[in-house]
C-alpha positions as CSV (number, residue, x, y, z in Angstrom):
1,M,-11.1,-20.2,1.2
2,T,-12.5,-17.1,2.4
3,T,-10.9,-13.5,3.0
4,R,-10.3,-14.8,6.8
5,E,-8.7,-18.3,5.7
6,T,-6.2,-16.9,3.2
7,V,-4.9,-13.9,5.1
8,Q,-5.1,-16.4,8.2
9,A,-2.9,-18.7,6.3
10,Y,-0.7,-16.4,5.2
11,H,-0.2,-14.5,8.4
12,R,0.3,-18.3,10.1
13,A,2.9,-19.4,7.5
14,R,4.8,-16.3,6.9
15,F,5.4,-16.0,10.7
16,D,5.6,-19.4,10.7
17,G,8.7,-19.5,8.0
18,D,6.6,-21.6,5.6
19,V,7.9,-19.9,2.9
20,P,6.2,-22.6,0.3
21,A,2.6,-22.4,2.5
22,A,2.6,-18.3,2.0
23,A,3.7,-18.2,-1.2
24,A,0.5,-20.3,-2.2
25,Q,-1.7,-17.3,-0.9
26,L,0.0,-14.8,-2.8
27,A,-1.6,-13.2,-6.4
28,G,0.9,-13.9,-9.6
29,T,0.3,-10.0,-9.7
30,F,1.5,-9.3,-5.8
31,T,3.1,-6.1,-4.8
32,F,4.0,-5.4,-1.1
33,Q,4.9,-1.9,0.1
34,S,5.6,-0.8,3.5
35,P,8.0,2.6,5.0
36,L,11.2,1.1,4.1
37,L,10.5,-0.6,0.9
38,S,8.3,-2.3,-2.3
39,S,8.8,-5.7,-3.8
40,D,7.1,-8.3,-6.3
41,A,6.2,-11.8,-4.8
42,D,9.9,-13.2,-4.9
43,G,11.5,-10.1,-3.3
44,H,8.8,-10.4,-0.6
45,L,9.3,-13.9,0.1
46,A,13.3,-13.7,0.0
47,G,13.1,-10.9,2.4
48,L,10.9,-13.3,5.1
49,A,13.8,-15.6,6.5
50,G,16.0,-12.6,7.1
51,F,13.0,-10.8,8.9
52,L,12.2,-13.6,11.1
53,Q,15.5,-13.8,13.1
54,V,14.9,-10.6,14.8
55,V,11.2,-11.4,15.8
56,S,10.6,-12.9,18.5
57,G,7.6,-12.9,19.0
58,V,4.0,-11.4,17.7
59,E,0.7,-10.2,19.5
60,M,-2.3,-9.8,17.5
61,I,-4.6,-6.8,18.3
62,S,-7.1,-6.3,15.9
63,E,-8.7,-8.5,12.7
64,L,-10.8,-6.9,10.3
65,Y,-12.6,-8.4,7.3
66,G,-14.4,-7.6,4.0
67,E,-15.5,-9.3,1.1
68,S,-12.0,-8.8,-0.6
69,E,-9.3,-7.0,1.9
70,A,-8.3,-6.9,5.8
71,T,-6.3,-5.3,8.1
72,L,-4.4,-7.1,10.7
73,V,-3.4,-4.6,13.5
74,Y,-0.3,-6.6,15.5
75,D,2.6,-6.0,17.5
76,V,5.7,-7.3,16.3
77,H,8.4,-7.9,19.2
78,T,11.8,-7.8,17.9
79,A,15.5,-9.0,19.2
80,T,16.4,-5.6,18.0
81,P,16.5,-1.8,19.3
82,A,13.4,-1.2,17.7
83,G,12.0,-3.2,20.3
84,T,8.1,-3.9,19.7
85,Q,6.8,-2.5,16.4
86,R,2.8,-1.7,16.4
87,T,2.1,-2.2,12.8
88,A,-1.3,-2.3,10.3
89,E,-1.3,-4.4,7.3
90,H,-3.8,-3.9,5.0
91,F,-4.5,-6.7,2.2
92,R,-6.4,-6.5,-0.9
93,L,-7.1,-9.6,-2.4
94,R,-8.7,-10.9,-5.9
95,D,-10.0,-14.1,-7.1
96,G,-8.9,-15.7,-3.2
97,R,-5.3,-14.3,-3.5
98,I,-3.6,-11.9,-2.2
99,E,-2.8,-9.3,-4.4
100,A,-1.5,-6.8,-2.8
101,I,-0.1,-5.7,0.7
102,T,0.6,-2.0,2.7
103,L,2.6,-2.5,5.6
104,I,1.8,0.6,7.8
105,F,4.5,1.8,10.8
106,D,6.3,4.4,12.2
107,A,10.0,3.5,10.3
108,T,11.9,5.8,12.6
109,R,13.6,3.2,14.9
110,W,14.4,1.3,11.8
111,H,16.3,4.0,9.7
112,P,19.6,3.1,12.1
113,I,19.3,-0.5,12.1
114,M,18.6,-0.5,8.4
115,A,22.1,2.0,7.5
116,A,23.7,-0.2,9.9
117,A,22.8,-3.6,8.1
118,T,23.9,-2.5,4.7
119,R,27.5,-1.7,6.1
């Protein structure tokens, strides 16, 4: 599969809640980093269901693909006080699998939500 096919398959599976299909696109050495957390594949996949509970839609803005990397820019519409979150997501691939994802967004509106969830 091409970088584009791999990233699109992962993105589609993740937002459809298809964890096995999303996991199939990840490398064994996968890492995830965002302004709120860092994790390996198991931690990342375990958090998807909870994240999807607050997502009401995703609107793609831009897709950029290279030989072994990709960047998606999209709006995540949520049913939280954070509302719509503009997000950039950078993917690094090795041997046709996603080795790392770096999520970039302004987490300011998420801090009170995360604090309330841990209480």
